[in-house]
Structures are given as structure tokens and as C-alpha cells.
C-alpha positions in Angstrom: 0.0 0.0 0.0 2.8 2.3 0.9 4.7 1.5 -2.3 1.6 2.1 -4.4 1.0 5.4 -2.7 4.6 6.4 -3.3 4.4 5.4 -7.0 1.1 7.4 -7.4 2.7 10.4 -5.8 5.7 10.2 -8.0 3.6 9.9 -11.1 1.5 12.9 -10.1 4.6 14.9 -9.5 6.0 14.0 -12.9 2.7 14.9 -14.6 2.7 18.3 -12.8 6.3 19.0 -13.7 5.8 18.0 -17.4 2.6 20.1 -17.7 4.4 23.1 -16.2 7.4 22.6 -18.6 5.1 22.3 -21.6 3.2 25.5 -20.6 6.4 27.4 -20.0 7.8 26.2 -23.4 4.7 27.3 -25.2 4.7 30.6 -23.4 8.3 31.2 -24.6 8.0 29.7 -28.1 4.6 30.7 -29.4 5.4 34.5 -29.7 8.5 33.7 -31.8 6.5 31.2 -33.9 3.8 33.8 -34.5 6.3 36.5 -35.3 8.0 34.2 -37.8 4.7 33.3 -39.4 3.7 37.0 -39.7 7.1 37.8 -41.3 6.3 35.4 -44.1 2.9 37.1 -44.9 2.0 40.1 -46.9 0.3 43.0 -45.1 -3.0 42.0 -46.7 -2.9 38.3 -45.7 -1.6 39.0 -42.2 -5.1 39.4 -40.7 -6.9 36.9 -42.9 -4.7 33.7 -42.8 -4.0 31.5 -39.8 -0.8 30.6 -38.1 0.5 28.8 -41.1 0.9 31.2 -44.1 -1.1 30.3 -47.1 1.4 31.8 -49.6 4.7 32.3 -47.7 7.1 34.9 -49.0 10.6 36.1 -48.1 10.0 39.6 -49.6 9.9 41.1 -46.1 13.4 39.8 -45.3 14.7 41.2 -48.6 13.2 44.6 -47.7 14.9 44.5 -44.3 18.3 43.5 -45.6 18.2 46.1 -48.4 16.7 48.9 -46.3 18.7 52.1 -45.8 21.2 51.9 -43.0 20.8 48.2 -42.2 24.5 47.4 -42.8 25.4 50.2 -40.4 22.9 49.0 -37.7 24.2 45.4 -38.1 27.8 46.5 -37.8 27.1 48.7 -34.7 25.4 45.8 -33.0 28.2 43.3 -33.9 31.0 45.7 -33.0 29.5 46.8 -29.7 28.5 43.3 -28.6 31.8 41.6 -29.5 34.0 44.4 -28.1 32.1 44.9 -24.9 32.1 41.1 -24.3 35.8 40.8 -24.8 36.6 43.7 -22.5 34.1 42.4 -19.9 35.6 38.9 -20.0 39.1 40.3 -19.6 38.1 42.4 -16.5 36.0 39.6 -15.1 38.8 37.0 -15.3 41.1 39.3 -13.2 38.3 40.1 -10.7 37.2 36.5 -10.4 40.7 35.3 -9.9 41.3 37.8 -7.2 38.1 36.9 -5.3 38.8 33.1 -5.8 42.4 33.1 -4.7 43.0 35.9 -2.2 41.3 36.2 1.2 41.5 39.9 1.7 39.4 42.0 4.1 35.8 42.8 3.2 36.0 40.5 0.3 32.4 39.2 0.6 31.1 42.7 1.1 32.8 43.9 -2.1 31.6 40.9 -3.9 28.0 41.8 -3.0 28.6 45.5 -4.0 29.7 44.6 -7.5 26.1 43.3 -8.1 24.6 46.8 -7.6 24.7 47.7 -11.3 22.5 44.6 -12.0 20.2 45.1 -9.0 19.3 48.7 -9.9 16.9 49.3 -12.8 18.6 50.7 -15.8 16.1 53.5 -16.1 17.2 54.8 -12.7 20.8 55.1 -13.9 20.2 56.9 -17.2 19.8 60.4 -15.9 22.9 60.6 -13.7 24.9 58.7 -16.3 23.7 61.1 -19.0 25.0 64.1 -17.1 28.3 62.4 -16.5 28.6 61.3 -20.1 27.7 64.8 -21.4 30.4 66.4 -19.2 33.0 64.0 -20.6 31.9 64.7 -24.2 31.2 61.0 -24.8 27.7 61.3 -26.2 27.2 59.6 -29.5 30.4 57.5 -29.2 31.2 53.8 -29.1 33.2 54.4 -25.9 30.2 55.2 -23.7 28.2 52.3 -24.9 31.1 49.8 -24.4 31.7 51.1 -20.9 28.1 50.9 -19.9 27.7 47.4 -21.4 30.8 46.2 -19.6 29.5 47.7 -16.3 26.4 45.5 -16.4 28.2 42.4 -17.8 31.2 42.3 -15.4 29.3 41.5 -12.2 27.5 38.5 -13.8 30.6 37.2 -15.4 32.7 37.6 -12.3 30.2 35.5 -10.2 30.1 32.8 -12.9 33.9 32.6 -13.3 34.7 32.8 -9.6 33.0 29.4 -9.0 35.1 27.8 -11.7 38.3 29.4 -10.6 37.8 28.1 -7.0 37.5 24.6 -8.4 40.9 24.7 -10.1 43.4 22.9 -7.8 46.0 25.3 -6.5 48.6 22.5 -7.0 48.4 23.1 -10.8 49.3 26.7 -10.3 52.1 25.8 -7.9 53.5 23.4 -10.4 53.4 26.0 -13.1 55.1 28.5 -10.8 57.9 26.0 -10.1 58.4 25.7 -13.8 58.9 29.5 -14.0 55.4 30.7 -15.0 54.4 34.2 -13.9 51.1 35.1 -12.3 49.9 36.3 -15.6 50.8 33.1 -17.3 49.2 31.0 -14.6 45.9 32.8 -15.0 45.7 32.7 -18.8 47.5 29.4 -19.5 46.4 27.3 -16.6 43.3 28.6 -14.9 41.4 30.0 -17.9 41.7 26.9 -20.2 40.5 24.6 -17.4 37.5 27.0 -16.8 36.6 27.1 -20.5 32.9 26.1 -19.9 32.5 29.1 -17.6 34.2 31.4 -20.1 31.8 30.3 -22.8 28.8 30.7 -20.5 29.9 34.2 -19.3 30.8 35.2 -22.9 27.4 34.1 -24.4 25.4 35.8 -21.7 27.4 39.0 -21.9 27.1 39.0 -25.7 23.3 38.5 -25.5 22.9 41.4 -23.1 25.0 43.7 -25.3 23.2 42.6 -28.5 19.7 43.2 -27.0 20.6 46.4 -25.1 18.3 49.3 -25.8 17.9 51.9 -23.0 21.5 53.1 -23.0 21.6 53.3 -26.8 18.4 55.3 -26.7 19.7 57.7 -24.1 23.3 58.2 -25.1 23.1 58.3 -28.9 21.3 60.7 -31.3 22.7 60.2 -34.8 21.5 57.5 -37.1 25.1 56.3 -37.6 25.2 55.0 -34.0 21.9 53.1 -34.1 21.8 49.4 -33.3 19.3 46.8 -34.5 17.1 47.0 -31.4 17.1 50.8 -31.6 16.2 50.8 -35.3 13.4 48.2 -34.6 12.0 50.6 -32.0 12.1 53.5 -34.5 10.7 51.4 -37.3 7.2 51.4 -35.8 7.0 55.2 -35.4 8.5 56.1 -38.7 6.2 54.1 -41.0 2.8 55.8 -40.4 0.5 52.9 -41.2 2.2 49.9 -39.5 3.6 47.2 -41.7 3.6 44.4 -39.2 4.9 41.9 -41.6 8.0 44.0 -42.1 8.4 44.8 -38.4 8.2 41.0 -37.6 10.8 40.2 -40.3 13.1 42.8 -38.7 12.4 41.3 -35.3 13.3 37.8 -36.4 16.4 39.1 -38.2 17.5 40.7 -35.0 17.1 37.7 -32.7 18.3 35.0 -35.0 22.0 35.4 -34.3 21.4 35.1 -30.5 19.2 32.1 -31.1 21.8 30.4 -33.2 24.5 31.0 -30.6 22.2 29.5 -27.9 21.5 26.4 -30.0 25.2 25.9 -30.8 26.5 26.4 -27.3 23.4 25.2 -25.4 25.2 22.3 -23.8 28.1 24.4 -22.7 25.8 27.1 -21.3 23.8 24.7 -19.3 26.8 22.9 -18.0 28.5 26.2 -17.2 25.6 27.5 -15.2 25.0 24.3 -13.3 28.7 23.6 -12.6 29.3 27.2 -11.5 26.4 27.0 -9.1 27.6 23.7 -7.6 31.2 24.8 -7.4 
């Protein structure tokens, strides 16, 4: 009787978990599926056909790619995302190594304080940052965007990498030191290669944030030459008069596809990196 009750309870738990997972997956996937479906329709068939387009077309994607300024917006997004991710990882490696290897005073307090940029809403930071950026004459520059992107990516990357660096045996570094390796060489040639899953995880998450970032671009840039894909997507709706939702959805899919591809390619490394970092 007890065994039967346990099996029934386990089956019920599994059903509840699977139902919750299915609902969560549908909640996340259906908007993307609907947007992709709308991007394959013409403005006239958008409201008349169902989820599956009756006569799918790629004309909307051709209009997006050939639109004025699209290469500039794509370049800005790529340059800002890759550069800020590289800088953030470089800084995070040094910070995470310091927190993982050195027991200095107020270490835990400082570790909590570096999370402040991620705790505070970005909207609350825009006004004070704007005054600071204006006084430094950095408005409409790549520099201000890279710095602000790094400021939000470094805390997350530091926490992820710190868990991996703590798991690297000190004996490996000691052996490298005996062979004449400097501190710099021990970090980049011993610790970092062993912590590669954490580096991939931190890099992909930082790249995603920089690619999707919108409030800072909106606040700190004014010229069209500095627009990114999310910024142009925001302006697209207001600049068209009568809304061409098929074109807007095609632009949306074009914007999110690179990040989706990265997640699909590195999905296993990201999951392993997050779970391993949490356990370590």
C-alpha cells in the first residue's frame, strides 16, 4: 500500500512537472513562432490567414536587408556586442581570480557590492549617467556604450567565473610557478583553459545582453550612424505611419536569429557552465 502510494505520488509529481514545462515552453516559443509566421505574410494576408501562411514569401526579409542603413545598424550591434564582451571577460577574469584566490578584508562585502549595477533598474541610472557622459563629451560615441555594457556584464561574469576558478586545484598553479610561470601566465595558460565552460557561458550571456541592449543606446546616442538593430526596430514602428507588421516582424526575427543560433550551438556548454558554476 505504501509503495503504491509512493508510485502514485511520484507519477503525479511527474505529470505536474511536465505540464508546467510544456506550458512554459509554449509561453516562450509561441510568440516567436507567431512573429516568424507573420514575417512570411503580406500586409493584406496578415489578418486573414491562420498561423501557417497560405502563400509564404521572403520579400519582407529582402526589404529588411536592403533597407537604408541596415548594414550600419548590423555593424554597430556586432562591434559593440563583441568588443564589450571581450573587455568584460578580460576584466571579469582578473576580478574572479582575485576573489577566488585571495582572502582579503571585506572580500564578501565587495563581492556583493559589484552586483549593484545589476540590481538597480537601468532606467534609474540613465539620468545621472547622462549628465556624467555629457560632461565627458562622450555622447554619440562607441566608448560610452562599451563602458556601460561592460559595467552590467562584469558582475555577472565575475560571479560565474569565480565558481570555476575556485574549483581549479592550487597544485596546478604551484607546479606552473615552479616551472617559472608568472602570475599572468598561470591565469591565462592554466586557470582560464581549465575553466573554459565558464568562459563560454559568461561570454554568451554578456554577448546576449550587449546585443539586445536598448535603454543606453536610446539615451546616449542621437545620430543614425550610432543606431543598433534593437534601436532601429524601436524607431521602425513610429517612422512608417501605417504599421507594416509583416516588415516589423521580419526585422524582429532578423535581430534575434544570431542570438538564437548562438544558444543552439552552445546550449550544452551554457547549461553545464551555469549548473557547474552553481555547484562549485
